Backbone as JSON, one array per atom type, in Angstrom:
{
  "sequence": "XXXXXXXXXXXXXXXXXXXXXXXXXXXXXXXXXXXXXXXXXXXXXXXXXXXXXXXXXXXXXXXXXXXXXXXXXXXXXXXXXXXXXXXXXXXXXXXXXXXXXXXXXXXXXXXXXXXXXXXXXXXXXXXXXXXXXXXXXXXXXXXXXXXXXXXXXXXXXXXXXXXXXXXXXXXXXXXXXXXXXXXXXXXXXXXXXXXXXXXXXXXXXXXXXXXXXXXXXXXXXXXXXXXXXXXXXXXXXXXXXXXXXXXXXXXXXXXXXXXXXXXXXXXXXXXXXXXXXXX",
  "N": [[30.13, 58.11, 41.0], [31.21, 60.58, 38.71], [30.9, 62.65, 35.78], [33.86, 63.07, 33.91], [34.22, 64.94, 32.0], [33.76, 68.37, 31.68], [31.76, 69.77, 30.23], [29.75, 67.84, 29.69], [29.08, 67.12, 32.3], [28.04, 69.58, 33.21], [25.87, 69.86, 31.48], [24.1, 67.77, 32.22], [23.62, 68.58, 34.79], [22.18, 70.91, 34.35], [19.82, 69.86, 33.36], [18.55, 68.67, 35.44], [15.75, 67.22, 36.92], [14.3, 66.88, 34.65], [14.28, 64.85, 31.65], [17.22, 64.76, 29.68], [17.67, 65.86, 26.3], [18.88, 64.23, 23.54], [19.8, 64.4, 20.42], [20.71, 62.39, 17.59], [22.76, 62.65, 14.79], [24.08, 61.97, 11.52], [27.31, 62.75, 10.67], [28.04, 64.83, 7.95], [25.68, 64.54, 6.58], [22.78, 66.29, 5.92], [24.75, 67.34, 4.19], [28.29, 68.03, 4.01], [29.03, 70.84, 4.49], [26.61, 71.62, 5.67], [26.43, 70.35, 8.12], [27.62, 71.51, 10.6], [25.89, 73.74, 10.74], [23.42, 72.46, 11.04], [23.88, 71.25, 13.53], [23.97, 73.52, 15.22], [21.32, 74.42, 14.82], [19.84, 72.34, 15.96], [20.56, 72.6, 18.61], [19.4, 75.08, 19.13], [16.78, 74.26, 18.92], [16.46, 72.81, 21.19], [18.19, 70.76, 21.97], [20.21, 69.09, 24.35], [22.57, 67.66, 24.46], [24.69, 66.68, 21.81], [24.83, 63.95, 19.64], [27.08, 62.82, 17.36], [27.31, 61.05, 14.53], [29.91, 59.07, 13.22], [30.58, 58.44, 9.96], [30.61, 55.17, 8.57], [31.54, 52.34, 6.64], [30.49, 49.85, 7.21], [28.17, 49.71, 9.12], [27.22, 47.98, 11.58], [25.44, 48.02, 13.75], [23.43, 49.65, 13.05], [20.29, 50.6, 11.63], [18.41, 50.66, 8.47], [17.88, 53.4, 7.87], [19.91, 55.0, 9.09], [22.07, 53.72, 7.97], [21.77, 54.46, 5.28], [22.21, 57.21, 5.52], [24.88, 57.21, 6.33], [26.1, 56.13, 4.05], [25.57, 58.15, 2.17], [27.02, 60.24, 3.34], [29.66, 59.27, 3.3], [30.15, 59.21, 0.56], [30.4, 61.9, 0.18], [32.79, 62.44, 1.29], [33.08, 62.42, 4.06], [34.96, 61.48, 6.26], [36.68, 60.4, 9.31], [38.57, 62.42, 10.04], [37.5, 64.64, 8.74], [35.07, 64.8, 10.1], [35.96, 65.6, 12.63], [36.84, 68.13, 11.94], [34.38, 69.34, 11.46], [33.32, 69.38, 14.04], [35.14, 71.14, 15.26], [34.55, 73.46, 13.83], [31.9, 73.89, 14.65], [32.41, 74.45, 17.34], [33.46, 77.01, 17.24], [31.4, 78.77, 17.58], [29.86, 77.74, 19.61], [30.5, 76.98, 22.76], [29.52, 75.52, 24.8], [27.66, 73.36, 24.47], [27.68, 69.88, 24.78], [29.43, 67.55, 22.68], [29.23, 64.38, 21.41], [30.96, 61.81, 19.89], [29.87, 59.12, 17.92], [30.45, 55.89, 16.85], [32.42, 53.47, 15.08], [35.13, 51.1, 15.64], [37.06, 50.82, 13.61], [37.76, 53.27, 12.02], [39.06, 54.75, 14.05], [41.15, 53.06, 14.8], [42.59, 53.06, 12.43], [43.49, 55.69, 12.33], [44.91, 55.72, 14.68], [44.94, 55.3, 18.15], [46.04, 57.14, 20.05], [46.62, 59.38, 18.43], [44.03, 59.94, 17.59], [42.73, 60.61, 20.03], [44.15, 62.95, 20.75], [43.53, 64.62, 18.56], [40.75, 64.74, 18.75], [40.42, 66.01, 21.21], [41.53, 68.52, 20.63], [39.66, 69.41, 18.77], [37.37, 69.7, 20.27], [35.73, 67.68, 21.24], [33.6, 65.89, 23.48], [32.77, 63.4, 24.4], [33.03, 59.89, 23.63], [31.63, 57.24, 21.92], [32.1, 54.07, 21.09], [30.92, 51.57, 19.22], [31.81, 48.92, 18.85], [33.86, 48.47, 20.69], [34.59, 46.58, 23.34], [34.1, 47.0, 26.88], [35.94, 45.73, 28.61], [38.19, 45.5, 27.1], [39.33, 47.91, 26.49], [40.66, 49.42, 28.39], [43.06, 50.91, 28.47], [42.66, 52.71, 26.35], [40.4, 54.05, 27.3], [41.55, 55.28, 29.49], [43.31, 57.03, 28.2], [41.45, 58.7, 26.91], [40.2, 59.76, 29.2], [42.33, 61.2, 30.28], [42.38, 63.32, 28.55], [40.11, 64.62, 29.19], [37.85, 63.58, 27.91], [34.93, 61.75, 27.75], [34.53, 58.25, 27.96], [31.91, 56.45, 26.62], [29.36, 54.01, 26.91], [27.39, 51.33, 25.49], [24.52, 49.63, 26.73], [22.31, 46.83, 26.69], [19.09, 45.08, 26.28], [19.93, 42.47, 26.48], [22.18, 42.53, 28.02], [24.28, 41.21, 30.51], [24.47, 40.87, 34.12], [27.16, 40.91, 34.81], [28.3, 42.2, 32.6], [27.14, 44.73, 32.88], [28.35, 45.54, 35.26], [31.03, 45.69, 34.41], [30.91, 47.75, 32.52], [30.16, 49.82, 34.23], [32.52, 50.22, 35.6], [34.3, 51.52, 33.84], [32.95, 53.46, 32.36], [32.11, 56.88, 31.7], [30.48, 60.08, 31.93], [27.76, 59.4, 30.59], [25.58, 56.54, 30.32], [24.42, 54.61, 27.64], [21.44, 53.16, 27.09], [20.18, 50.67, 25.11], [17.06, 50.29, 23.98], [15.8, 48.3, 22.6], [16.03, 45.02, 21.15], [18.1, 44.38, 18.37], [18.62, 46.52, 15.46], [19.22, 50.09, 15.05], [16.31, 52.16, 15.07], [14.35, 50.21, 14.97], [11.29, 48.4, 15.64], [8.89, 48.52, 18.46], [8.7, 50.21, 21.58], [8.73, 48.79, 24.8], [7.7, 50.22, 27.48], [7.42, 49.61, 30.2], [9.13, 47.42, 30.47], [11.56, 48.66, 29.89], [11.74, 50.38, 32.1], [12.08, 48.49, 34.16], [14.55, 47.39, 33.43], [16.22, 49.63, 33.59], [16.18, 50.1, 36.32], [17.6, 47.87, 37.17], [20.1, 48.36, 35.97], [20.84, 50.69, 37.31], [21.53, 49.77, 39.79], [24.19, 49.29, 39.67], [25.35, 51.29, 38.14], [26.1, 54.62, 38.48], [26.0, 56.8, 36.91], [24.22, 59.15, 34.7], [21.59, 57.68, 32.77], [20.86, 57.24, 29.51], [18.27, 56.6, 27.09], [17.74, 54.99, 24.02], [17.03, 54.09, 20.55], [14.32, 53.37, 18.7], [12.63, 55.46, 19.49], [10.19, 57.42, 18.27], [8.34, 59.44, 18.24], [6.62, 62.18, 19.94], [5.07, 61.12, 21.99], [6.21, 58.57, 22.65], [8.72, 59.46, 23.45], [8.04, 61.03, 25.67], [6.97, 59.1, 27.41], [9.2, 57.45, 27.94], [10.87, 59.32, 29.08], [9.94, 59.56, 31.62], [11.29, 57.7, 33.03], [13.97, 57.59, 32.23], [17.2, 59.25, 32.24], [17.9, 60.63, 30.04], [16.8, 61.02, 26.65], [17.47, 59.54, 23.56], [17.52, 60.26, 20.17], [17.53, 59.26, 16.87], [17.11, 57.8, 14.26], [14.47, 58.55, 13.4], [14.75, 61.3, 13.26], [16.68, 61.61, 11.24], [15.29, 60.42, 9.17], [13.22, 62.26, 8.89], [14.66, 64.42, 7.84], [15.51, 63.26, 5.44], [13.07, 63.04, 4.04], [12.46, 65.74, 3.74], [14.59, 66.59, 2.13], [14.11, 65.06, -0.18], [11.67, 66.21, -1.03], [12.51, 68.84, -1.52], [14.33, 68.46, -3.58], [12.62, 67.51, -5.56], [11.31, 69.85, -6.07], [13.23, 71.22, -7.35], [15.2, 72.77, -6.06], [18.17, 74.66, -5.21], [21.4, 73.47, -4.02], [22.11, 74.64, -1.49], [19.63, 75.5, -0.6], [18.31, 73.09, -0.44], [19.71, 71.91, 1.68], [19.0, 73.77, 3.67], [16.26, 73.29, 3.86], [16.27, 70.69, 4.9], [17.51, 71.13, 7.38], [15.69, 72.86, 8.65], [13.42, 71.19, 8.78], [14.35, 69.18, 10.49], [14.97, 70.62, 12.86], [12.5, 71.74, 13.5], [10.98, 69.41, 13.98], [12.41, 68.26, 16.12], [11.94, 70.2, 18.02], [9.3, 69.68, 18.76], [9.61, 67.38, 20.22], [11.2, 68.26, 22.34], [9.39, 70.0, 23.54], [7.53, 68.14, 24.44], [9.01, 66.86, 26.41], [9.12, 68.74, 28.38]],
  "CA": [[30.99, 58.45, 39.86], [30.73, 61.76, 37.99], [31.52, 62.84, 34.48], [35.14, 63.77, 33.93], [34.14, 66.04, 31.06], [32.98, 69.44, 32.32], [30.55, 70.14, 29.49], [28.72, 66.84, 29.94], [28.65, 67.27, 33.7], [27.19, 70.77, 33.31], [24.63, 69.63, 30.74], [23.18, 66.97, 33.02], [23.22, 69.39, 35.94], [21.14, 71.84, 33.88], [18.58, 69.16, 33.05], [18.04, 68.01, 36.64], [14.31, 67.37, 37.01], [13.7, 66.42, 33.39], [15.21, 64.07, 30.84], [17.98, 65.49, 28.67], [17.34, 65.52, 24.93], [20.12, 63.96, 22.81], [19.6, 63.96, 19.04], [21.81, 61.79, 16.85], [22.8, 62.87, 13.36], [25.27, 61.45, 10.87], [28.14, 63.84, 10.15], [28.09, 64.82, 6.49], [24.34, 64.38, 6.04], [22.55, 66.23, 4.48], [25.97, 67.64, 3.46], [29.39, 68.4, 4.92], [28.88, 72.22, 4.97], [25.39, 71.81, 6.45], [26.45, 69.67, 9.41], [27.71, 72.43, 11.73], [24.66, 74.54, 10.79], [22.41, 71.57, 11.62], [24.17, 71.11, 14.95], [23.5, 74.75, 15.88], [19.86, 74.47, 14.76], [19.3, 71.38, 16.92], [20.72, 73.21, 19.94], [18.34, 76.09, 19.22], [15.5, 73.56, 19.07], [16.35, 72.24, 22.53], [19.12, 69.66, 22.27], [21.1, 69.29, 25.49], [23.82, 67.01, 24.06], [24.63, 66.24, 20.42], [25.57, 62.76, 19.23], [27.47, 62.99, 15.97], [27.73, 59.76, 14.02], [31.05, 59.04, 12.3], [30.19, 57.51, 8.89], [31.42, 53.96, 8.42], [31.0, 51.54, 5.53], [29.84, 48.62, 7.69], [27.58, 50.08, 10.41], [26.48, 46.76, 11.92], [24.42, 48.24, 14.76], [22.48, 50.65, 12.57], [19.25, 50.19, 10.72], [18.53, 51.17, 7.1], [17.87, 54.87, 7.77], [21.24, 55.51, 9.41], [22.97, 53.18, 6.95], [21.68, 55.32, 4.09], [22.86, 58.48, 5.84], [26.33, 56.97, 6.32], [26.51, 55.97, 2.65], [25.57, 59.48, 1.55], [28.11, 61.04, 3.92], [30.94, 58.73, 2.81], [30.3, 59.68, -0.82], [30.78, 63.32, 0.25], [34.12, 62.56, 1.88], [32.98, 62.68, 5.5], [35.7, 60.56, 7.1], [36.87, 60.79, 10.7], [39.24, 63.73, 10.14], [36.53, 65.66, 8.33], [34.11, 64.92, 11.19], [36.6, 66.42, 13.66], [36.81, 69.51, 11.44], [33.02, 69.83, 11.67], [33.18, 69.69, 15.47], [35.92, 72.36, 15.52], [33.78, 74.59, 13.29], [30.78, 74.11, 15.58], [32.96, 75.02, 18.57], [33.76, 78.43, 17.07], [30.25, 79.55, 18.03], [29.19, 77.1, 20.75], [31.5, 76.42, 23.67], [28.81, 74.95, 25.95], [26.91, 72.14, 24.21], [28.55, 68.71, 24.6], [29.38, 66.79, 21.43], [29.68, 63.01, 21.58], [31.12, 61.07, 18.65], [29.41, 57.74, 18.0], [30.84, 55.19, 15.64], [33.0, 52.13, 15.11], [36.55, 51.08, 15.99], [37.97, 50.82, 12.46], [38.36, 54.57, 11.71], [39.97, 55.15, 15.13], [42.35, 52.23, 14.7], [43.37, 53.51, 11.27], [44.16, 56.94, 12.71], [45.72, 55.47, 15.86], [44.18, 55.76, 19.31], [46.64, 58.34, 20.64], [46.41, 60.48, 17.49], [42.61, 60.28, 17.63], [42.43, 61.32, 21.29], [44.71, 64.3, 20.67], [42.77, 65.4, 17.58], [39.4, 64.94, 19.28], [40.52, 67.02, 22.26], [41.73, 69.83, 19.98], [38.42, 69.8, 18.09], [36.33, 70.03, 21.24], [34.86, 66.53, 21.49], [33.39, 65.69, 24.92], [32.57, 61.99, 24.7], [33.21, 58.97, 22.5], [30.94, 55.96, 22.06], [32.55, 53.17, 20.02], [29.98, 50.47, 19.33], [32.45, 47.61, 18.89], [34.94, 48.4, 21.67], [34.09, 46.07, 24.62], [34.7, 47.75, 28.0], [37.06, 45.04, 29.24], [39.34, 45.49, 26.2], [39.82, 49.26, 26.14], [41.03, 50.15, 29.6], [44.1, 51.89, 28.14], [42.04, 53.76, 25.52], [39.55, 54.84, 28.19], [42.45, 56.12, 30.29], [43.77, 58.12, 27.32], [40.33, 59.63, 26.79], [40.03, 60.46, 30.47], [43.4, 62.17, 30.42], [42.05, 64.48, 27.72], [38.77, 65.03, 29.63], [36.84, 63.07, 27.01], [34.29, 60.65, 28.45], [34.18, 57.02, 27.24], [30.49, 56.15, 26.83], [29.12, 52.62, 26.5], [26.04, 50.83, 25.29], [23.96, 48.46, 27.39], [21.17, 46.35, 25.92], [18.24, 44.14, 27.02], [20.64, 41.2, 26.65], [23.39, 42.72, 28.84], [24.29, 40.46, 31.76], [24.89, 41.61, 35.32], [28.62, 41.08, 34.72], [28.56, 43.24, 31.6], [26.77, 46.01, 33.47], [29.4, 45.9, 36.22], [32.23, 46.09, 33.68], [30.65, 49.08, 31.97], [30.17, 50.77, 35.35], [33.9, 50.47, 36.02], [35.07, 52.36, 32.91], [32.15, 54.49, 31.7], [32.0, 58.23, 32.25], [29.53, 60.92, 31.2], [26.46, 58.74, 30.72], [25.48, 55.22, 29.71], [23.37, 54.6, 26.63], [20.71, 51.9, 27.11], [19.48, 50.34, 23.87], [15.79, 49.81, 24.51], [15.27, 47.22, 21.77], [16.95, 44.1, 20.49], [18.16, 44.64, 16.94], [19.35, 47.68, 15.0], [18.58, 51.38, 15.29], [15.09, 52.45, 14.34], [13.49, 49.04, 14.83], [10.37, 47.93, 16.66], [8.15, 49.37, 19.39], [9.31, 50.17, 22.9], [7.96, 48.36, 25.96], [8.15, 51.17, 28.51], [7.52, 48.92, 31.49], [10.35, 46.62, 30.46], [12.68, 49.61, 29.99], [11.82, 50.82, 33.49], [12.67, 47.41, 34.95], [15.96, 47.27, 33.09], [16.93, 50.79, 34.13], [16.35, 49.87, 37.75], [18.69, 46.9, 37.3], [21.35, 49.04, 35.61], [21.2, 51.69, 38.33], [22.13, 49.11, 40.95], [25.64, 49.26, 39.47], [25.79, 52.48, 37.4], [25.64, 55.85, 39.12], [25.94, 57.84, 35.88], [22.94, 59.27, 34.0], [21.32, 56.62, 31.79], [20.02, 57.65, 28.39], [17.6, 55.51, 26.39], [17.55, 55.25, 22.61], [16.54, 53.05, 19.63], [12.88, 53.18, 18.64], [11.83, 56.63, 19.87], [9.78, 57.94, 16.97], [7.38, 60.54, 18.34], [6.59, 62.86, 21.22], [4.48, 60.27, 23.02], [7.19, 57.59, 23.13], [9.76, 60.2, 24.17], [7.5, 61.44, 26.97], [6.84, 57.92, 28.28], [10.53, 57.02, 28.37], [11.46, 60.37, 29.9], [9.51, 59.36, 33.01], [12.18, 56.73, 33.67], [15.36, 57.76, 31.8], [17.84, 60.55, 32.47], [18.0, 61.26, 28.73], [16.27, 60.27, 25.51], [18.35, 59.68, 22.39], [16.68, 60.09, 18.99], [18.34, 59.35, 15.67], [16.55, 57.34, 12.99], [13.32, 59.36, 13.0], [15.25, 62.63, 12.92], [17.32, 61.5, 9.92], [14.21, 60.14, 8.23], [12.55, 63.54, 8.67], [15.49, 65.19, 6.91], [15.44, 62.58, 4.14], [11.83, 63.41, 3.38], [12.56, 67.15, 3.36], [15.51, 66.65, 1.0], [13.41, 64.53, -1.36], [10.7, 67.2, -1.47], [13.25, 69.99, -2.06], [14.88, 68.06, -4.89], [11.49, 67.48, -6.52], [10.99, 71.24, -6.39], [14.34, 71.78, -8.11], [15.92, 73.77, -5.28], [19.63, 74.62, -5.22], [21.95, 72.67, -2.93], [22.02, 75.35, -0.21], [18.23, 75.51, -0.19], [18.0, 71.72, -0.04], [20.25, 71.79, 3.05], [18.19, 74.59, 4.57], [14.99, 72.59, 4.07], [16.51, 69.57, 5.81], [17.8, 71.66, 8.71], [14.43, 73.36, 9.22], [12.55, 70.05, 9.11], [14.91, 68.51, 11.66], [14.85, 71.45, 14.08], [11.06, 71.84, 13.84], [10.53, 68.14, 14.58], [13.02, 68.1, 17.44], [11.26, 71.12, 18.93], [8.09, 69.04, 19.3], [10.07, 66.43, 21.24], [11.62, 69.04, 23.51], [8.17, 70.47, 24.19], [6.94, 66.99, 25.14], [9.81, 66.56, 27.6], [8.82, 69.74, 29.42]],
  "C": [[30.39, 59.64, 39.12], [31.43, 61.83, 36.64], [32.85, 63.54, 34.64], [35.13, 64.95, 32.98], [33.26, 67.15, 31.6], [31.72, 69.82, 31.56], [29.43, 69.13, 29.7], [28.19, 66.94, 31.36], [27.69, 68.45, 33.84], [25.86, 70.57, 32.61], [23.63, 68.83, 31.56], [22.77, 67.69, 34.3], [22.1, 70.35, 35.56], [19.8, 71.15, 33.68], [18.01, 68.43, 34.26], [16.53, 68.28, 36.75], [13.58, 67.02, 35.73], [14.74, 65.62, 32.62], [15.92, 64.97, 29.84], [17.58, 64.98, 27.29], [18.64, 65.41, 24.13], [19.78, 63.5, 21.4], [20.88, 63.38, 18.45], [21.67, 62.17, 15.38], [24.07, 62.25, 12.81], [26.05, 62.61, 10.29], [28.25, 63.72, 8.64], [26.76, 64.65, 5.82], [23.42, 65.41, 6.68], [23.74, 66.65, 3.61], [27.05, 67.98, 4.47], [29.23, 69.85, 5.39], [27.67, 72.42, 5.88], [25.5, 71.27, 7.86], [26.63, 70.61, 10.59], [26.47, 73.32, 11.87], [23.52, 73.74, 11.41], [22.63, 71.4, 13.11], [23.68, 72.33, 15.73], [21.98, 74.81, 15.92], [19.23, 73.51, 15.77], [19.46, 71.89, 18.35], [19.64, 74.27, 20.15], [16.99, 75.45, 19.48], [15.37, 72.86, 20.41], [17.26, 71.09, 22.86], [20.02, 70.03, 23.44], [22.5, 68.73, 25.23], [23.63, 66.61, 22.6], [25.44, 64.97, 20.24], [25.8, 62.85, 17.73], [28.03, 61.66, 15.47], [28.89, 59.9, 13.04], [30.72, 58.02, 11.21], [31.17, 56.35, 8.75], [30.74, 53.06, 7.41], [30.28, 50.27, 5.97], [29.22, 48.87, 9.07], [26.64, 48.99, 10.94], [25.37, 46.99, 12.92], [23.3, 49.15, 14.29], [21.5, 50.07, 11.58], [19.37, 50.89, 9.38], [18.57, 52.69, 6.99], [19.27, 55.43, 8.01], [22.28, 54.94, 8.45], [22.96, 54.05, 5.69], [22.38, 56.65, 4.33], [24.38, 58.33, 5.8], [26.84, 56.82, 4.89], [26.57, 57.32, 1.94], [26.76, 60.3, 2.03], [29.47, 60.57, 3.41], [31.19, 59.19, 1.38], [30.73, 61.15, -0.86], [32.12, 63.53, 0.93], [34.14, 62.79, 3.37], [33.64, 61.56, 6.3], [35.95, 61.13, 8.48], [37.53, 62.17, 10.82], [38.29, 64.86, 9.75], [35.48, 65.87, 9.42], [34.69, 65.8, 12.3], [36.66, 67.89, 13.23], [35.43, 70.13, 11.65], [32.81, 70.22, 13.14], [33.93, 71.0, 15.79], [35.19, 73.59, 14.98], [32.6, 74.92, 14.18], [31.25, 74.83, 16.84], [33.28, 76.51, 18.45], [32.63, 79.31, 17.58], [29.55, 78.96, 19.26], [30.25, 76.4, 21.61], [30.85, 75.66, 24.82], [28.18, 73.59, 25.68], [27.85, 70.95, 24.01], [28.33, 68.04, 23.25], [30.0, 65.42, 21.69], [29.8, 62.37, 20.2], [30.68, 59.63, 18.86], [29.79, 57.03, 16.71], [31.48, 53.85, 15.94], [34.52, 52.22, 15.26], [37.45, 51.31, 14.78], [38.56, 52.2, 12.13], [39.34, 55.05, 12.78], [41.26, 54.35, 15.05], [43.22, 52.66, 13.53], [44.12, 54.8, 11.58], [45.19, 56.69, 13.8], [45.04, 56.08, 17.07], [44.73, 57.05, 19.88], [46.41, 59.55, 19.74], [44.95, 60.92, 17.51], [42.27, 61.08, 18.88], [42.93, 62.75, 21.23], [43.9, 65.18, 19.72], [41.37, 65.7, 18.09], [39.4, 66.02, 20.37], [40.69, 68.41, 21.66], [40.44, 70.33, 19.34], [37.32, 70.22, 19.05], [35.31, 68.93, 21.46], [34.78, 66.28, 23.01], [33.23, 64.23, 25.32], [32.73, 61.16, 23.45], [32.5, 57.66, 22.82], [31.33, 55.11, 20.84], [31.79, 51.86, 20.17], [30.69, 49.13, 19.55], [33.75, 47.59, 19.7], [34.36, 47.85, 22.98], [34.8, 46.76, 25.78], [35.93, 47.08, 28.58], [38.33, 45.09, 28.38], [39.91, 46.87, 25.92], [40.15, 50.08, 27.38], [42.06, 51.23, 29.29], [43.51, 53.04, 27.32], [41.16, 54.65, 26.38], [40.4, 55.77, 29.06], [42.99, 57.29, 29.46], [42.68, 59.16, 27.14], [40.16, 60.45, 28.06], [41.1, 61.5, 30.7], [43.18, 63.42, 29.61], [40.68, 65.06, 28.07], [37.7, 64.72, 28.58], [36.25, 61.81, 27.64], [34.07, 59.44, 27.54], [32.75, 56.6, 27.62], [30.21, 54.78, 26.24], [27.64, 52.33, 26.35], [25.74, 49.68, 26.25], [22.66, 48.1, 26.67], [20.29, 45.43, 26.77], [18.94, 42.82, 27.29], [21.87, 41.32, 27.54], [23.26, 41.97, 30.16], [24.69, 41.38, 32.91], [26.39, 41.89, 35.27], [28.99, 42.18, 33.73], [28.25, 44.63, 32.17], [27.84, 46.47, 34.46], [30.67, 46.37, 35.51], [32.08, 47.48, 33.06], [30.72, 50.13, 33.08], [31.59, 51.13, 35.77], [34.62, 51.47, 35.13], [34.27, 53.51, 32.29], [32.22, 55.81, 32.46], [30.94, 58.97, 31.44], [28.1, 60.44, 31.34], [26.57, 57.37, 30.08], [24.27, 55.24, 28.79], [22.72, 53.21, 26.65], [19.92, 51.75, 25.82], [18.18, 49.65, 24.24], [15.22, 48.63, 23.76], [16.38, 46.27, 21.35], [16.94, 44.4, 18.99], [18.91, 45.91, 16.63], [18.56, 48.95, 15.28], [17.32, 51.52, 14.45], [14.08, 51.32, 14.29], [12.48, 48.95, 15.97], [9.65, 48.99, 17.48], [8.68, 49.15, 20.8], [8.31, 49.71, 23.94], [8.45, 49.18, 27.15], [8.32, 50.49, 29.86], [8.79, 48.09, 31.57], [11.58, 47.52, 30.57], [12.84, 50.07, 31.44], [12.45, 49.75, 34.38], [14.17, 47.29, 34.7], [16.78, 48.45, 33.62], [17.17, 50.64, 35.63], [17.5, 48.89, 38.0], [20.04, 47.55, 37.01], [21.79, 49.98, 36.72], [21.69, 51.07, 39.64], [23.66, 49.17, 40.88], [26.18, 50.57, 38.89], [25.22, 53.73, 38.05], [25.59, 57.02, 38.15], [24.51, 58.02, 35.38], [22.81, 58.15, 32.96], [20.37, 57.18, 30.74], [19.43, 56.42, 27.71], [17.39, 55.9, 24.94], [17.13, 53.99, 21.87], [15.02, 52.99, 19.72], [12.02, 54.34, 19.09], [11.47, 57.38, 18.6], [8.79, 59.09, 17.04], [7.39, 61.1, 19.75], [6.05, 61.97, 22.33], [5.48, 59.25, 23.55], [8.33, 58.27, 23.88], [9.29, 60.58, 25.57], [7.41, 60.25, 27.92], [8.2, 57.45, 28.79], [11.17, 58.04, 29.3], [11.03, 60.27, 31.37], [10.47, 58.46, 33.76], [13.66, 57.0, 33.38], [15.88, 59.14, 32.19], [18.01, 61.33, 31.17], [17.3, 60.39, 27.71], [17.13, 60.6, 24.3], [17.52, 59.35, 21.15], [17.53, 60.28, 17.74], [17.6, 59.03, 14.39], [15.39, 58.22, 12.52], [13.76, 60.76, 12.59], [15.87, 62.62, 11.52], [16.27, 61.23, 8.85], [13.44, 61.41, 7.89], [13.34, 64.4, 7.69], [15.47, 64.58, 5.51], [14.21, 63.02, 3.36], [11.86, 64.87, 2.92], [13.48, 67.33, 2.16], [14.83, 66.17, -0.27], [12.42, 65.54, -1.91], [11.4, 68.4, -2.11], [13.85, 69.68, -3.42], [13.79, 67.99, -5.95], [11.13, 68.89, -6.98], [12.12, 71.93, -7.14], [15.15, 72.83, -7.38], [17.43, 73.58, -5.41], [20.12, 73.89, -3.98], [21.8, 73.35, -1.57], [20.59, 75.37, 0.31], [17.75, 74.12, 0.21], [18.47, 71.49, 1.4], [19.38, 72.55, 4.04], [16.84, 73.93, 4.87], [15.15, 71.44, 5.05], [16.74, 70.06, 7.23], [16.52, 72.15, 9.38], [13.52, 72.22, 9.62], [13.04, 69.37, 10.37], [14.69, 69.33, 12.93], [13.39, 71.6, 14.48], [10.58, 70.57, 14.52], [11.12, 67.97, 15.97], [12.37, 69.03, 18.45], [10.0, 70.52, 19.53], [8.46, 68.03, 20.38], [10.47, 67.17, 22.5], [10.39, 69.55, 24.27], [7.52, 69.35, 24.99], [7.7, 66.68, 26.43], [9.59, 67.58, 28.7], [7.6, 69.33, 30.24]]
}
């Protein structure tokens, strides 16, 4: 099975021989105007694919860092339609880097699945990962996405059964995201040997690239996982790095644009160290 989306397919072809780097950020954080600028900066720092979180008021799979980012973004008006506007703005200067939206079913259901697919295609979205859409229940939605060359992407976890893995393999495109830890984003320490065993089990059924996320907090953990995964996904630590930069800039009394610039620089500098480790 191959990716139906050409940008995702090309991205994983370019990274053959090393793990792809996939940073996750929450759209609208550190601000709505800063988000497209942050996306470009992360690409400059070495991102191969961008995961853009759609802010939601009840992010059940996310830990406190991403929850705080979602709360800040919602206060700034970063709903689903605004997120799609951010992607379209990013696309004005970058036609190559894949953008995957990650979020929850409620905002899509409120917009309507067909309306969402059409709007996402116009904006330039390449993949969609909806945390609370089970694979067996969204065959029609996955078909709509596929018709627009948008890849439906799914999570697998340490608790995923063989049957669940098979069901995901039937409908997933682009890549599969393996959650390396039980619990929410940003939690715990990764057992690399256990991840390697689980990836081997997943690959018996899934021929797509398998990315690993949750709990990658430094260059060493990224490097160790990259020996086994096709991609590493990093979110909580990246957002935490921006939080700290924003707090320092606010203490210094900087203007809003300079606060955003400080957050973007901190994020891109940190991500650059991860990309260097993956080489």
